[in-house]
Every structure is written in structure tokens, then in C-alpha cells.
C-alpha positions as CSV (number, residue, x, y, z in Angstrom):
1,M,21.3,20.9,-42.8
2,R,22.0,17.4,-41.6
3,R,23.5,18.8,-38.3
4,I,20.3,20.7,-37.5
5,G,18.2,17.5,-38.2
6,M,20.5,15.5,-36.0
7,R,20.4,18.0,-33.2
8,L,16.6,18.0,-33.3
9,V,16.5,14.2,-33.1
10,I,18.9,14.3,-30.1
11,A,16.9,17.0,-28.4
12,A,13.6,15.2,-28.9
13,S,15.2,12.0,-27.6
14,I,16.4,13.8,-24.4
15,I,13.0,15.3,-23.8
16,M,11.2,11.9,-24.2
17,L,13.7,10.3,-21.9
18,A,13.2,13.0,-19.3
19,Q,9.5,12.6,-19.5
20,A,9.7,8.8,-19.1
21,C,11.7,9.3,-15.9
22,V,9.2,11.6,-14.2
23,S,7.4,10.0,-11.3
24,T,3.7,9.2,-11.9
25,G,2.4,9.7,-8.4
26,S,-1.2,10.5,-7.7
27,S,-2.6,14.0,-8.2
28,N,-2.7,14.7,-4.5
29,G,1.0,14.1,-4.1
30,I,0.7,10.7,-2.3
31,R,2.7,8.0,-4.0
32,R,0.7,4.8,-3.8
33,D,2.4,1.5,-2.9
34,P,0.1,-1.4,-3.8
35,D,1.0,-3.2,-0.6
36,L,1.0,-0.2,1.8
37,I,-1.6,2.3,3.0
38,V,-0.3,5.2,5.1
39,A,-2.2,7.6,7.4
40,E,-2.2,10.3,4.7
41,E,-4.3,8.1,2.4
42,L,-6.6,7.1,5.3
43,A,-7.2,10.7,6.2
44,N,-10.1,10.9,3.6
45,H,-11.6,7.8,5.1
46,S,-11.2,8.7,8.8
47,T,-14.8,8.1,9.7
48,M,-14.7,4.5,8.4
49,M,-13.7,1.3,10.0
50,L,-10.4,0.1,8.7
51,L,-11.9,-2.9,6.8
52,D,-14.1,-0.5,4.8
53,A,-11.2,1.9,4.1
54,I,-9.1,-1.0,2.8
55,R,-12.0,-2.1,0.6
56,Q,-12.0,1.3,-1.0
57,L,-8.2,2.0,-1.2
58,R,-6.9,-1.5,-2.0
59,P,-9.8,-3.7,-3.1
60,R,-7.4,-6.5,-4.3
61,W,-6.5,-7.1,-0.7
62,I,-10.1,-8.0,0.1
63,N,-10.8,-10.4,-2.8
64,L,-13.6,-12.6,-1.6
65,R,-11.8,-15.8,-2.6
66,S,-8.6,-15.0,-0.9
67,I,-9.1,-12.5,1.9
68,P,-6.3,-12.8,4.4
69,Q,-7.7,-14.5,7.4
70,S,-4.9,-13.2,9.7
71,V,-4.0,-9.7,10.9
72,V,-1.1,-8.6,13.1
73,V,-1.6,-5.4,15.0
74,D,1.4,-3.5,16.4
75,G,3.7,-6.5,16.2
76,G,1.5,-8.8,18.4
77,A,0.2,-12.2,17.7
78,A,-1.8,-13.0,14.6
79,Q,-5.5,-12.3,15.1
80,S,-8.7,-12.9,13.1
81,K,-9.5,-10.4,10.3
82,A,-12.5,-9.4,12.4
83,I,-10.1,-6.9,14.2
84,L,-10.2,-4.8,11.0
85,E,-13.9,-4.1,11.8
86,T,-13.1,-2.7,15.2
87,L,-10.3,-0.4,14.3
88,G,-11.1,3.1,13.0
89,A,-9.2,4.3,10.0
90,D,-8.2,7.4,12.0
91,Q,-6.4,5.2,14.6
92,V,-4.0,3.7,12.0
93,R,-0.5,4.9,11.1
94,W,-0.1,2.4,8.3
95,V,-1.4,-1.0,6.9
96,R,0.7,-3.4,4.9
97,F,-0.4,-6.5,2.9
98,H,2.1,-9.4,3.0
99,S,2.0,-12.0,0.3
100,P,1.6,-15.7,1.5
101,A,5.4,-16.2,0.9
102,D,6.4,-13.1,2.8
103,A,4.0,-13.8,5.7
104,T,5.2,-17.4,6.0
105,M,8.8,-16.2,6.0
106,R,8.2,-13.6,8.7
107,W,5.5,-15.3,10.9
108,G,5.6,-19.0,10.1
109,I,3.1,-21.3,8.4
110,G,-0.6,-20.9,8.1
111,F,-0.9,-17.7,5.9
112,Q,-2.0,-19.2,2.6
113,N,-3.9,-16.0,1.7
114,G,-1.3,-13.6,3.0
115,L,-1.5,-11.4,6.1
116,I,-2.4,-7.8,6.9
117,E,-0.1,-6.0,9.3
118,V,-1.4,-2.9,11.0
119,S,0.5,-0.2,13.0
120,T,-1.7,2.0,15.1
121,M,-1.1,5.6,16.2
122,G,-0.3,4.5,19.7
123,S,2.3,1.9,18.7
124,G,5.2,4.3,18.3
125,G,5.7,3.8,14.6
126,G,8.2,1.7,12.8
127,G,7.7,0.3,9.4
């Protein structure tokens, strides 16, 4: 009788462990990275300007107190965040938020609120 009880405990433990290891991606199959938005996520927002799509998909990036003031598009020089209001969501391959520390390490000083990096469809990719 003890063997059966022990086997049940082991079997239940294995099942619980397997369930804990299962990915918890979104229901539409897109795995969401909190610092990255990819074209597949932007597809449902294709008629919006990029800034509006970011507000809906990653609202923490656009916190009024700490909105990144700088944006890099296709590896160019840092620009004003106003560029996000001129790019359509359907033009974008991916968008990545960089923390202030990461932005400073990659692009130098002056990114106290972080930086948003954009890769457009015409850029050839990378990422």
C-alpha cells in the first residue's frame, strides 16, 4: 500500500513540475518581451502611428514622467521622440526599449530616461 501511495506522490510531482515548465505565451502564440515589440504584434495596430501603438502595447515605455526623449531609427543618430508620431506601425519591423544604463553603454551619455530603438521594414532587419 505504501508503494502505491509513494508512486502517486511521485507521479503528481512530475505532473506539477511539467506544468510549471510550460511556456506562458499569449493566447495568439506571440511571446511578449517587455522590452521588444515585433511586427507581428504591430499587425493589429497597423493603421496607427507608432507612438499610439506603443502606448497600447507597452504603456510603461510611455510613462509621462519618464518618456524616453530619444529615438534611434535604423541605426542612425538619436532623434527626438517626435519621430514616433511620423512613423506608421505598419512600417516597423521591431521596436526595442533600452534602459538608461543600456542606452548609455551603447550610445553614450544623455539618455537618463532610456531610449527607443526602431527598425523599419526598409532597413534590412537585424536585431
